[in-house]
N, C-alpha and C positions, 0 to 999 in steps of 0.2 A: 366490539373489540377488532379491531384492523389486527391483519395477518402479515408477517412481513417474512419472506425466505432468504437466507441471505449462504451466498456461496463466499468459501474464504475466510467463514467467520472468526477461524483460530489467528487469523492475522494481523495485524497492526489496525488497518481501517475497519476489517471485520468486528473487533472488539469494540474500538468506538461505537460504530454505526451501532451493533448490539445495544451498546450501554443508552447511546440517544433516543434508539426506538422504545426502550423498557422502559425509560423515563417518559416518554409521550404517551406510554400505558398500551403498547401496542404487544401482541401474542409473539414473539420471533423464534422461529424455527431457521435452525443453521444446518448446513452440511459439513461433514469431517470425516475426512480418510481414517481406514481403519488401521492404529498403529500399535507395537509391543511396547512403546515408552509413551505416558501420558504428552500430551500438544496442545493442550489445552489452557496454560498456565494464564493466558492475557483474558480469558472469559470465568477465569474460577471465581471472581470476584463476585460476579454476575449470576452465577448458577444456584439454583435450587434444586434439588431432587423432585424428580417428577413425581412423585407419589403426593408431595405437598399440596395443598390447595392453594396457594399462593403461587406454583410456579407458572411462569411466561415464557421461559426459555426451555426450548426443545431441542437438542440436536440429535441427527440420523446420520449414518454411517453412509457414505455412495462417492463415488466418482465421477469427473466431468468427463472421462472417457467413455462411462457406459451409457447411453443414452435411454433406453430400456428402463432402468433404475431412477433415474430423471423423470422421466415420466410418470412412473409410478409415484414417487414423492408428491411432485407436484399436482398430479389430481388428488391423493389423498389429504393433503395441505389445501389446496386451495387456496393460495397466498392472496392478498389484493396486493401487495407488492413486492418484486423480486429485486432483490440487490444481487449484481453477479459483479463479485471482486473475486473469485479463485483465477490463479493464473500459476505457469511457472514465470514467475516475476523478476528474476534477475537477469539484466540485459549481459552481464559479462557470462554469464552460466549459460546463455541462450547461445553463443558460440560453440560451446561443446555440446549442448544437446540442441539442435535445431530441430530434428525431427519430432521430438518430444514437445517442445515449445510450440511445435506448429499447432500440434493434436488437443496440446490442452487449451492451450492462449487462443489459438485462432479456431479450432473444430467446438471447444468446448461450450464458444458463444452460442455457436449454430446449434447444438446439441440443445441446449434451453429452449431457444426461439423455438424449434421445432418440435419440443414438448407442448410449449404454450399452443401453438397452433394446432396440432392434433389432439391434444385434451379438449379445445376451447374454453379454459378457463379465463373469466375476465379480470386480468389483472398489469396491473405497471410494472415497465421492465426495465432497469436500469444497468447500464453495461459501463465496468472503468475503462474507461480508454486510456491512454496516455500519452503524455507532452514527446516521449522518445519518437512518438511517431512521425514527427517535425523533421527530427533530423539534422538533415544540413541544410534545412531553410532557416533563411537569414531573420533574426530578430526585429522587432518581438511579434509574436504569432499569436495568430488570432484564429477564431472559427474558420476564417478565410483564406488561412495560409495553406498553400498547397501541402500534401505530405512528401517527406524526403526520407523514407527510413532508412537507417543506418546501423541494424541488426537484424538478427533473426525475432528477435523479442518483439521489436518494433514492426515488422513484416507482419507478425502474427496478428499487431493490436491493430494494425492498419486494416487487414482482412475482417476481424471483429465488427470493426466500425463501420466499415462499408455493408456488411450484411444485417446489422440491426436496422440500417438507413432501408434496405432492400425488404426486410419484412416490414417493418414500419409504411412501407409503401404499398406493397403488394397485400398484405392480409389486414391493414387496420389494425396491427398490434400498437401499440402505447408502448413504444420503444426508444429510450433516450439515451445518449451518449455524453457521459461525462470527462473531458479530457483535462484530467489533472496532471499539474506539474509536480514537482515533485513535494513531496508532505512527510515530514520526521515527528518523531516523539521519543519518548523513552521507550515505546514499546515497539519501536522498528526493530528489524532485524538486526543482528550483530554482524553480516556479513555486507550490509549496505555500508555506505563511505561514511556518512553522517554519525548512526552511530558506532561503528567501527571504529571513529575519531575520538569519540567521548568517551567508550568502553579502555580503549587504549590508554591513551591521557589519565584518567583518572587512576590508573591502574599503575602507571608510571609514576605519579604522584604521592602513591602509597611504598613503591621500591618494589611493587609486584613484579615487573618488567622494566626495562628499559628501551627498545626500540617498537615504533610502528611504523610497519610497511605500507605505503600508497602505491597507485599509479600516475595517472593525469591529473598534476594539481592545477592546471591550468584550467579545466573545465569548468564552466559556469554554469549553473543552475538559478533557477526562480525556488525556494525552499518555502516552504510553510509549516504549518503545523495539523496535524492530521485531524486532531479533534475539530479543526475550523471546517477541514474539508468535508467530512462526512454529513457536515449539516447541509451543504450544498447537495449533495446526494440525495436528501431527502428532500428538498425543496425542489429538486428538478421533476420529482414524483407527484407534489402537491400542485402543478400548475393545471389547467385544462386541455393543453395541447402539446405532445411529445416535441423537445427540440434537443439539440447537440449543444452544447454549453463549454465554454474554456473556462478553468478555475486555477486561479495563481493569485500569486501578491502583486506581481507588476514590479519585481524589483531580483535583481541578480548577483549572485556573489562567487567568487572561484573555490573549489576544493581548497586550495591553499588560503584563503582567508578565513574559512569556517576554522580549518586547523590551528591558523595563529590564534582566533579567537579563544578555542577550546582550551589552548595550552596558555595563554596569557591570561585567560581567567582563575587558572591553578597555579598561577606563578612559576610556570616554565619554559625555558629556552624551548621555542618550537625546533629550531635548527639542529639544535642537539640529539634530539631526539624520533625525528622522520628522516627516512632513509626511502630511496626511489629502489621499486622491484619491477623490473619490466615483465612479467608473468600478469601484472593488473591493470595493464594497458589493453583496450580493446582493439581488435583489428581496425576497426573502422570507429573513429572516433566522431562525437559531437560536441561541438565546440560551445555553445551559447544557447539556455534555453531562458526564452523569456517570453511570461504570458501577457496577453492582452485580456482581461477577462472583465471590458467595458459591459458586455451583452449580458452578464450573469450578474454584473453590480446593478445592470438596471431592471431585468426584467424578474430576477431571483429576490433582489433586494439585499443581496449577500456582500459582505466584506470582511476580509479576513480580521481578526481580532490581535491574535498573536506577533509580534513583531519578530524579525530575527533574534534580535539582540535575546529577547524573551525566550525564545525557542532555545538558543544555545546555554542560557541559562536554566532552564527546566530538563535540559538533556545533562547536561553535567551535574546538576545537583542530585537527581537521580541515578546516574551511576557510580557517583561519588560515594553514595549509600551501599552501592551492590557491593564496588570495590572494599568497603571497609570490612563488609560482613564477610567476603574473602581472606580477607588478608588476617580477620581472628582465627578462620580455621585453620589456614596456612600457620601461622604462629604457634596453634596447638598442634600439628603434626598432621593434619588432616590435607588430602586434595581436593583441588577444586576442579571441574571441568571448565574447558576453554581457557586455563589459567597455566602460564608457564612462570614459575618461579625463577627469577635471576638475581642472583647475589650482587 
């Protein structure tokens, strides 16, 4: 039985990847941070008590800032594959926490690579790179497009990208970069713009709130489905030789278009409910991201399955069900986290 180690397993991508690997018969180990509140809701449906004979998912406390602990974990688990998804991944927040972002998002990758090198384990390593690295580079962006990072997050990812290539060349480690363009799902964090829109719109539909505040509506992104993108991660580590790949749908849509589609599906007037808050603008914006995944389509035989419209439908449907549960609680006189009732 193959063993995989996933950092960021409690996030959107980590949960979909863990699900995929378990379905493929892997034993899956995940790195989680200690917290006084439970933060495993995205993978709770996958978890079995470790005492049960059929348990194949195991969680380990740790932190990407502690190299010695990472080394001990990798030595003990001895995984066949490592998927490094953990990071401080919010671009806007990286402007407020640049040092932390550099330490976790950039140096966190180095610490895992050093752990692989020092322990001598024979493993394949996947690094979650980001389309944000392209920044101001004109579209479409491919593996040959020069990086022009426009945020501390993007700069940290560029460092991680190059250190992966360096360790691949210097030490013969099977290490690959997946340059993933934006990918969303009902499991997306609620502070990310797509999920922020679907959460707010469904709450507005049910009268729980009245306004949605956004930043740059003209920013364009190449949005795919996270479930499709984690399959590409797995495919990269099934190749004979390591390489770097862009993963994208090949079409771009603005934040405004995404919001308009969401509100239209709920029979709501987008213009009446959406307002601009300057606090949500980045100090340096990335105008257009549009990926060229020709290399991955050919070498990995990978294709996105979920269309943009299907993605919007999926997210609206899931958040509408969530909003209905919240309304039931509110109507019964209970409070809900992250919900402001507007009469």
